[in-house]
N, C-alpha and C positions, 0 to 999 in steps of 0.2 A: 504495499499500499503506500510506503514511502516513496516508491518510484512513480506513482501515479500522481502524488501531490505535487512531486517536482516538476512533472510535466505540464500540470494544471497551472503552476505558478509562471512556468515558461511561456505558456499559450497565453496566460492573461497580460503578462509583460508584452509580449508580440503584439496583442490585440490594443493594449493601451497604447503602444508606442505608433502603431498604425492609426489610430485615430487621431493623435497629436500630429501626426505627419501629414493625414489629409486635411486636418484644419490648417495647418500652416501653408500647404501647396495649393489649397482649393482659392483662397483670397476672397475679395469681393465677388459677387455674382455681376452678371451682366445687368440685370434690373436694378441692382444697388448703385453702379457706376454709371447708369445710362444718362442722367441728368447732368452730370459734370461733363461727361464726354460729348453730348450733345452740345453744351455751351460752348466748349472749346472748338467744335468742329464748326459750328454757326458762325461763331466770331471770326475764323479766320476766311471762312467763305464769304463773309459779308464784306470783309475788309479787300477782299480780292475783286468782287463782283459788283458790289453796291448796289445789290437788290436783294430784298427780304425773302422774296419767295424763292429764288434761285439757289440763296445761301440755305434756306430750310432744305430744299430737295438734295442740295450737296451733303447737307449733314446727316440727312436719313440715309443717303446711299453710303456713307462712310460708316455710319453706325451698323448699317446691314451687312456690310462687308466684315466688320470687327465681330458681330455676333456670330458669325460661321467660324471663325478663328479664336473665338474667345478663350478657350481652355488653353491655348498656346500662348495668347497675348498675357492675360493673367499669370501664367507661370513665369513668364520671362519679367515681369514686374510691373512697372507702370503703363498702361496700353495708352495713355494720352498723347506722346509725341507720335506713336504710330498712327492714331486717328487724326491728329493734325496733319500728318504729312498726307495721308490719303485725301482728306478733305481738299487740302490746297492742291494736289495734283488733279482732282475732280474739278476744283473751280477752274484751274488754268484750262483744262480741256474744253470745260463748257464755254469758257471765254473765247478761245480759240475757234470754236464751232460756230460761235457767235459771229466772229469777226469774218471768217470765211463766208458764211451765209448773207453777211451785210455786202460783201464784196461783189456778190453776183446778184444782190437784189436791185429793184429799180432805186436809183437815187432820188430822194425826196428831200426838197428844200425845208431846212428848219424853219419854224415860225419865230418870228423876230422876238427877241428878249429871251429865248431859250438856249441853252448851252449844251454840248455833251460831256461836260466834265473832263476838258482835255487833259488836266494834270493825269487823272486816273488813266486815260487812255495811253498817254506817254509813260507812265510807270509801267503798265501792262506790255507795250511794246519794248521796253529798255528789258523787262524781266524775260521776256520771250526770246530776247537776243543772247541773253546769258547760256553758257553751258549748262547741262542739266544740274550737275553737282552744285554749282556756285548758285543757281537758282533755288534749289532745294535748301541750302544752308540758309541765304538770305531771307527766304519766306519763312522758314521755321524759326530762325533767330531774330529778326526783326518785324516781320509782320504778325506771327504768332506769338512773339515775346516769350519764346522758351529760352532757358539758359543753355549755355555751351554744352554742359554736360548731357543734357537730355537731346539736345540735337545731335550730339555723338552717339548716342544710344540709339536714337530712332534710325540714323544712317549707317550705323554699324561702322563708325571710323573713330580715330584718335579725336581727342578734343584739340590737339594741335593742328589736324587736319581741318577742323570745323574753323578754327581761328583764320587759316590760311585762305580757305574758300571764302569766307566772310569778307576778308580784307578785299581780295582780289575782285569779287562780285560787285561790292561797294564801290571800289574804284572805278569798275567798268560801268556801273549805273551813273555814277556822278558824270563820268564823260558823257555817255549816251544822254542823259537828261539835259547837260550843258549844251550840246550840239543841237538838240531838238529846240531849244529855247531860242538860239540865235538863228 
């Protein structure tokens, strides 16, 4: 009988360890994190698109993609940088599609007194001209206001790489935006 009680204690120890391990690796559920993730995704999409409905659509799409990968995202740590990056990419894709459609659409003369927010258009054009990695770093770091270490985690690179791409991206944006002004 002594052997059986020792086995029972070992099983109890393993079961207790497994439940603690599951509690640690499970992390927050998607439902618990939804509101904060939606706010982050919406904020970046709205800053890039300037349209509430489009930003909400982009945020919903980003969260739909996150829900399918939730176990992997939650196990990796904070899913916010990943959701913000997906939202930024979706917003830029939507902006590009709009730009292409507008190119082929019939030209309509704007009503006097209305403007198309040239600053936003210039920024989108300048961002689109950047190499992909510089654009991702600039958007995540300065538009989404993420810290350098969160950007590095989201892009799976070193913090020094983020700093380099941010510096080069900002320099290219300064040049592109100053050329467009003159």
